[in-house]
C-alpha positions as CSV (number, residue, x, y, z in Angstrom):
1,M,-107.6,144.7,141.6
2,Q,-106.6,141.9,140.3
3,P,-108.2,140.7,137.2
4,R,-110.5,137.4,137.7
5,L,-108.5,134.6,135.8
6,Q,-110.5,132.7,133.4
7,R,-110.0,129.1,132.0
8,P,-109.1,129.3,128.3
9,A,-112.3,127.5,127.4
10,D,-114.4,130.5,128.7
11,R,-113.4,132.3,125.7
12,Y,-115.7,130.0,123.6
13,S,-114.7,128.7,120.2
14,P,-116.3,126.5,117.7
15,L,-113.1,124.7,117.5
16,Y,-113.9,123.5,120.9
17,W,-116.1,120.7,119.4
18,L,-113.0,118.7,118.4
19,A,-112.4,118.0,122.2
20,S,-115.7,116.1,121.6
21,L,-114.6,114.8,118.4
22,G,-111.4,113.6,119.4
23,A,-112.7,111.7,122.7
24,G,-115.2,109.8,120.3
25,G,-112.2,108.8,118.3
26,L,-110.2,107.7,121.1
27,A,-113.8,105.3,121.8
28,V,-113.3,104.1,118.4
29,T,-109.6,103.1,118.9
30,F,-110.8,101.1,121.8
31,F,-113.4,99.1,119.8
32,M,-110.5,98.3,117.1
33,Y,-109.3,95.8,119.9
34,L,-113.0,94.0,120.0
35,M,-113.1,94.4,116.1
36,F,-109.8,92.5,115.4
37,W,-109.1,90.5,118.3
38,V,-112.3,88.9,119.2
39,P,-113.9,86.2,116.8
40,H,-117.4,87.2,115.6
41,P,-117.9,84.8,112.8
42,D,-121.5,85.6,112.3
43,R,-121.5,89.2,112.3
44,P,-119.4,91.9,110.5
45,V,-118.9,93.4,114.1
46,P,-118.6,92.1,117.5
47,V,-121.5,92.6,119.8
48,F,-122.6,91.6,123.4
49,E,-122.8,88.1,123.1
50,D,-119.4,87.6,121.2
51,L,-117.8,89.5,124.0
52,A,-119.4,87.6,126.6
53,Q,-118.5,84.0,125.2
54,S,-115.0,85.3,124.7
55,F,-114.5,86.3,127.8
56,A,-115.9,83.3,129.1
57,T,-113.8,80.9,126.9
58,G,-110.6,83.1,125.9
59,G,-107.6,83.3,127.7
60,L,-106.0,85.7,129.9
61,G,-104.7,88.3,127.2
62,L,-108.1,88.5,125.5
63,Q,-110.1,88.7,128.8
64,A,-107.8,91.5,129.5
65,A,-108.4,92.8,126.2
66,I,-111.7,93.1,126.7
67,V,-112.1,94.5,129.9
68,I,-109.5,97.6,128.8
69,A,-111.4,98.0,125.6
70,A,-114.9,98.2,127.3
71,L,-113.4,100.5,130.2
72,G,-111.8,102.6,127.1
73,I,-115.3,102.8,125.6
74,A,-117.0,103.7,128.5
75,V,-114.4,106.4,129.5
76,F,-114.2,107.9,126.2
77,A,-117.7,107.8,125.2
78,F,-118.7,109.7,128.4
79,L,-115.9,112.5,127.7
80,N,-117.6,112.4,124.1
81,I,-121.0,112.9,125.1
82,R,-120.2,115.3,128.1
83,S,-118.0,117.7,125.7
84,L,-120.8,117.3,123.3
85,I,-123.6,118.7,125.6
86,W,-120.9,121.6,126.8
87,N,-120.3,122.8,123.3
88,I,-124.4,122.6,122.4
89,S,-124.6,124.9,125.7
90,Q,-121.9,127.3,124.8
91,Y,-122.3,127.3,121.6
92,R,-125.8,128.5,121.6
93,A,-124.8,131.2,123.9
94,F,-121.8,132.1,121.4
95,A,-124.4,132.5,118.7
96,K,-125.8,135.7,120.2
97,T,-122.8,137.4,120.8
98,P,-120.9,140.0,118.1
99,E,-118.1,137.5,118.3
100,F,-120.1,135.1,116.2
101,D,-121.4,137.8,113.9
102,T,-117.7,138.7,113.3
103,L,-116.4,135.0,112.7
104,A,-119.7,134.3,110.5
105,A,-118.0,137.3,108.3
106,S,-114.4,135.9,108.0
107,N,-112.9,132.8,106.5
108,G,-113.2,131.1,109.8
109,E,-116.8,130.9,109.5
110,T,-116.2,127.4,108.1
111,Q,-115.2,126.8,111.7
112,L,-118.9,126.2,112.3
113,L,-118.7,122.9,110.4
114,A,-116.9,121.2,113.4
115,M,-120.4,120.7,115.1
116,P,-121.8,118.8,112.5
117,L,-118.6,116.7,112.3
118,A,-118.8,116.4,116.2
119,L,-122.4,115.2,116.1
120,A,-121.7,112.5,113.2
121,M,-118.9,111.2,115.4
122,S,-121.4,110.8,118.5
123,V,-123.8,108.7,116.3
124,N,-120.9,106.3,115.5
125,V,-120.0,106.4,119.2
126,G,-123.8,105.9,120.5
127,F,-123.8,102.7,118.1
128,I,-120.6,101.2,119.4
129,L,-122.0,101.5,122.9
130,G,-125.0,99.8,121.8
131,L,-123.0,97.3,120.4
132,V,-120.8,96.5,123.2
133,F,-123.1,96.9,126.4
134,V,-126.5,96.4,125.1
135,P,-127.6,92.3,124.8
136,G,-129.3,91.5,122.2
137,L,-129.4,94.7,120.1
138,W,-128.4,92.7,117.1
139,G,-132.1,91.0,117.0
140,I,-133.5,94.7,116.3
141,V,-130.5,96.0,114.7
142,E,-132.3,96.2,111.3
143,Y,-134.8,98.8,112.5
144,L,-132.1,100.9,113.9
145,F,-130.3,101.2,110.7
146,P,-132.9,103.5,109.0
147,M,-133.2,105.9,112.3
148,A,-129.2,106.1,111.8
149,L,-129.9,106.6,108.1
150,I,-132.2,109.7,109.0
151,A,-129.9,110.7,111.9
152,F,-127.0,111.0,109.9
153,G,-129.0,112.4,106.9
154,L,-130.0,115.3,108.9
155,I,-126.6,116.2,110.3
156,G,-125.4,116.1,106.3
157,V,-128.2,118.7,105.9
158,L,-127.0,120.8,108.9
159,A,-123.4,120.6,107.0
160,F,-125.0,121.4,103.7
161,R,-126.7,124.8,105.5
162,Q,-123.4,125.7,107.1
163,L,-121.8,125.3,103.6
164,G,-124.7,127.1,101.8
165,R,-124.6,130.4,103.9
166,F,-120.6,130.4,103.5
167,F,-120.5,130.1,99.5
168,G,-123.4,132.2,99.5
169,R,-121.4,135.0,101.0
170,V,-118.1,134.6,99.5
171,L,-118.8,133.4,96.0
172,P,-121.4,135.9,94.4
173,E,-118.8,138.9,95.0
174,G,-115.1,139.1,95.1
175,G,-112.8,140.2,97.8
176,V,-114.9,138.6,100.4
177,F,-112.6,135.6,101.1
178,D,-109.3,136.5,102.4
179,V,-106.7,134.7,100.7
180,T,-104.1,136.1,103.0
181,A,-105.6,134.4,105.9
182,N,-106.0,131.1,104.3
183,N,-102.5,130.0,105.2
184,S,-103.4,126.7,106.4
185,F,-105.7,123.7,105.5
186,A,-108.5,125.1,108.2
187,Q,-110.6,125.4,105.0
188,L,-110.7,121.1,104.8
189,L,-112.8,121.1,108.1
190,P,-116.0,121.0,106.1
191,A,-114.4,118.3,104.1
192,F,-113.8,116.4,107.6
193,A,-117.5,116.9,108.3
194,L,-118.9,115.4,105.2
195,S,-116.7,112.3,105.3
196,M,-117.6,111.8,109.0
197,V,-121.4,111.8,107.7
198,A,-120.4,109.6,104.8
199,V,-118.7,106.7,107.0
200,G,-121.7,107.2,109.1
201,F,-124.1,106.6,106.4
202,A,-122.1,103.6,105.1
203,A,-122.4,101.6,108.2
204,P,-125.8,99.9,107.2
205,A,-124.3,98.7,103.9
206,A,-121.5,96.8,106.1
207,M,-123.9,95.2,108.5
208,S,-127.4,95.2,107.2
209,T,-128.9,92.1,105.3
210,T,-132.0,94.2,103.8
211,A,-131.3,95.2,100.0
212,M,-133.2,98.5,100.1
213,T,-131.1,99.7,103.4
214,V,-127.9,98.6,102.0
215,G,-128.7,100.4,98.7
216,V,-129.8,103.6,100.4
217,S,-126.5,103.4,102.5
218,L,-124.4,103.1,99.5
219,I,-126.0,105.8,97.4
220,G,-126.2,108.4,100.5
221,S,-122.5,107.5,101.7
222,T,-121.3,107.9,98.2
223,F,-122.9,111.6,97.6
224,F,-121.3,112.6,100.8
225,G,-117.9,111.0,100.3
226,V,-117.5,112.0,96.7
227,T,-118.7,115.9,98.0
228,A,-116.2,115.5,100.8
229,I,-113.5,114.6,98.1
230,L,-114.2,117.4,95.8
231,Y,-114.1,120.1,98.4
232,A,-111.0,118.5,100.1
233,L,-109.1,119.0,96.6
234,V,-110.1,122.4,95.8
235,A,-109.5,123.6,99.6
236,A,-106.1,121.6,99.7
237,I,-104.9,123.5,96.6
238,I,-106.1,127.2,97.7
239,G,-104.9,126.5,101.1
240,F,-101.4,125.3,99.8
241,N,-101.1,128.1,97.3
242,S,-101.8,130.5,100.2
243,M,-99.2,128.7,102.7
244,L,-96.6,129.1,99.9
245,H,-97.0,133.0,99.6
246,Y,-97.4,133.6,103.4
247,G,-96.2,130.5,105.5
248,T,-98.1,128.7,107.7
249,A,-100.4,130.2,110.2
250,R,-98.7,129.2,113.5
251,A,-102.3,128.9,115.3
252,S,-103.6,126.6,112.6
253,G,-100.8,124.6,111.9
254,P,-102.1,121.3,113.1
255,T,-104.5,121.8,110.1
256,L,-102.0,120.4,107.9
257,M,-102.4,117.0,109.3
258,V,-106.3,117.0,108.7
259,V,-106.1,114.9,105.4
260,I,-105.0,112.1,107.6
261,P,-108.4,111.9,109.6
262,I,-110.5,112.5,106.3
263,L,-108.5,109.6,104.5
264,T,-109.0,107.2,107.5
265,V,-112.8,107.8,107.7
266,L,-113.0,107.8,103.8
267,G,-110.9,104.7,103.8
268,I,-113.4,102.9,106.1
269,M,-116.4,104.1,104.2
270,F,-115.0,102.5,101.2
271,L,-114.2,99.3,102.9
272,R,-118.0,99.2,104.0
273,Q,-119.4,99.7,100.8
274,E,-117.3,96.7,99.4
275,H,-118.6,94.5,102.2
276,G,-122.0,95.6,101.6
277,M,-121.7,95.2,97.9
278,H,-120.3,91.6,98.4
279,V,-122.8,90.2,100.8
280,T,-125.8,91.9,99.5
281,F,-125.1,92.2,95.8
282,D,-122.5,89.5,95.1
283,S,-119.9,92.0,94.1
284,H,-116.5,90.8,94.7
285,T,-113.3,92.3,95.7
286,D,-110.0,90.5,96.2
287,A,-108.0,91.1,99.6
288,I,-104.9,91.9,97.7
289,A,-106.7,94.5,96.5
290,N,-107.7,95.7,99.7
291,L,-104.0,95.5,100.6
292,V,-103.1,98.1,97.8
293,F,-105.7,100.5,98.5
294,L,-105.0,100.6,102.5
295,S,-101.4,100.8,101.6
296,R,-101.9,103.7,99.1
297,M,-104.1,105.6,102.0
298,L,-101.7,104.8,104.6
299,A,-98.8,106.0,102.0
300,V,-100.4,109.5,101.5
301,Q,-101.0,109.9,105.5
302,V,-97.6,109.2,106.2
303,V,-96.7,111.7,103.8
304,F,-99.1,114.4,105.4
305,L,-97.8,113.3,108.9
306,L,-94.0,114.1,108.3
307,L,-94.9,117.4,106.4
308,G,-97.1,118.8,109.6
309,L,-95.0,117.6,111.9
310,L,-91.7,119.5,110.2
311,V,-93.7,122.6,110.1
312,L,-95.0,122.1,113.5
313,R,-91.4,121.5,114.8
314,R,-90.2,124.3,112.8
315,Q,-92.8,126.9,114.0
316,G,-92.3,125.4,117.9
317,Y,-95.9,124.5,118.1
318,F,-95.7,122.0,120.9
319,D,-93.4,123.6,123.1
320,S,-96.0,126.5,123.1
321,F,-99.4,125.4,122.6
322,V,-99.1,121.6,124.3
323,L,-96.4,121.9,126.5
324,G,-96.0,125.6,127.2
325,R,-98.4,128.4,128.3
326,E,-100.1,129.3,125.4
327,T,-103.5,127.8,124.5
328,S,-105.5,127.3,121.2
329,A,-108.6,125.7,120.7
330,G,-107.2,124.5,117.4
331,S,-104.6,122.3,119.3
332,Y,-107.6,119.5,119.6
333,A,-107.4,119.0,115.9
334,L,-103.7,117.1,116.7
335,V,-105.8,114.7,118.6
336,C,-107.5,113.6,115.0
337,P,-104.5,112.7,113.0
338,G,-102.9,110.4,115.6
339,V,-106.4,108.5,116.1
340,A,-106.9,108.2,112.6
341,L,-103.5,106.7,112.0
342,S,-103.9,104.2,114.9
343,V,-107.5,103.1,113.5
344,M,-105.7,102.8,110.0
345,V,-102.8,100.6,111.1
346,H,-105.1,98.4,112.8
347,F,-107.2,97.9,109.3
348,W,-104.0,97.6,107.3
349,V,-102.8,94.8,109.5
350,N,-105.8,93.0,109.6
351,K,-107.7,93.6,106.5
352,G,-104.6,94.0,104.5
353,L,-101.6,92.0,105.8
354,V,-103.5,89.2,107.8
355,A,-106.2,88.7,105.3
356,N,-103.3,88.0,102.4
357,G,-101.5,85.8,104.5
358,L,-98.4,88.1,104.7
359,I,-98.3,87.8,108.6
360,D,-99.7,85.4,110.9
361,K,-102.5,86.6,113.0
362,F,-101.3,87.1,116.6
363,G,-98.0,86.4,115.7
364,A,-94.6,88.4,116.4
365,G,-94.9,90.4,113.0
366,F,-98.4,91.1,114.0
367,W,-97.7,92.8,117.4
368,A,-94.9,94.7,116.1
369,L,-96.9,96.5,113.9
370,T,-100.2,96.6,116.3
371,A,-97.7,97.9,118.6
372,I,-97.5,101.2,116.4
373,A,-101.0,101.7,116.4
374,L,-101.3,101.1,120.3
375,A,-98.5,103.8,120.8
376,L,-100.6,106.3,118.8
377,Q,-103.3,105.6,120.8
378,V,-101.7,105.9,123.8
379,S,-99.9,109.1,122.9
380,M,-103.6,110.5,121.9
381,I,-104.8,109.7,125.5
382,W,-102.1,111.6,127.1
383,L,-102.7,114.7,124.7
384,V,-106.5,114.6,125.2
385,F,-106.0,114.8,129.2
386,R,-103.0,117.3,128.6
387,L,-105.3,119.5,126.4
388,N,-108.2,119.2,128.9
389,R,-106.3,120.3,131.7
390,Q,-104.8,123.0,129.7
391,H,-108.3,124.5,128.7
392,F,-111.0,123.2,131.2
393,G,-108.7,123.1,134.1
394,K,-107.6,125.2,136.9
395,P,-107.9,129.3,135.6
396,S,-104.4,130.7,133.9
397,P,-103.1,134.1,133.5
398,A,-102.2,133.4,129.7
399,A,-104.5,134.4,127.2
400,P,-105.8,132.2,124.6
401,V,-104.3,132.7,121.1
402,P,-107.4,133.1,118.7
403,A,-107.9,130.5,116.0
404,E,-107.1,131.6,112.9
């Protein structure tokens, strides 16, 4: 009797939260069109009314960009929320299995931090949906900011509780954490989750006009951001040491580039904080300082991109896990660096080069550099649909490779 074929996703892993995260990140890349191409002189972000006015008065190119952005946001927000709901259902069932107990007793326990990471992204996506599709939202936005801070605060508490269980298990006694199985940057996932909470916490600082709201936003985002930085530094050093001793775990190779989205998220957090301090508390930062800051962040990201691609190419990761028959839930981690670089290039071009007069907005140089962001975005769209087809499509006889 032939065994029943299963989809790879039928063997659930907490890393499938990254499928929701990746879709949400792509929704953000489409919002970049609106953020930097649509005029919104009276607000820090474009809202429905700005889009409607620009669509009515703008040229064909701007109209096309608005339509594409709106459709892209709608499609990937739908995929984000659908995947989030699926993960919640699957995770609840998974938590009652022996496989969960095994995972929770291993280094892989930190994979559980993918849940607050995805939840924080979905809150950000929800806010983008409101800005783009809900008329009159800006008139009540000051009432929404406290609720957003509460939501991100609760997600942050969830992340800390999960981290507390992990540290409470591995730190009191030696020999619990397996250093030989730490040969990747998988342990940076908690830092990614905390940084996503931090950037969400910083949003009211960039948009609110209420001093108390801005102040709470600045303090909360600083706490989560600093915690993410500290954790990332420690986890990266320990992980790199293990990789030098034992080589990079093949199934966890994509984690080498997790530094890229962490830096993009923290970079946006710092820019949001700077805007809030400028508008609300009259603290000024020069445009050239932003250019240097963004250039430094981008430089580190490129270094880790080159390192990650080198290792993945030597290991044949793409041939096996993206283009081949092997599957790993960790492959969704490949989406995050591409999305993060796309977003960072938009900020670098607009907040860095254009703001300092080094290139003209919508000039040849502008589009040449923006094309990099667009190419990364298109590549990640292809990758998301490719991975979704592999993991959630037609059942395959190929067995999934366990995450390391």
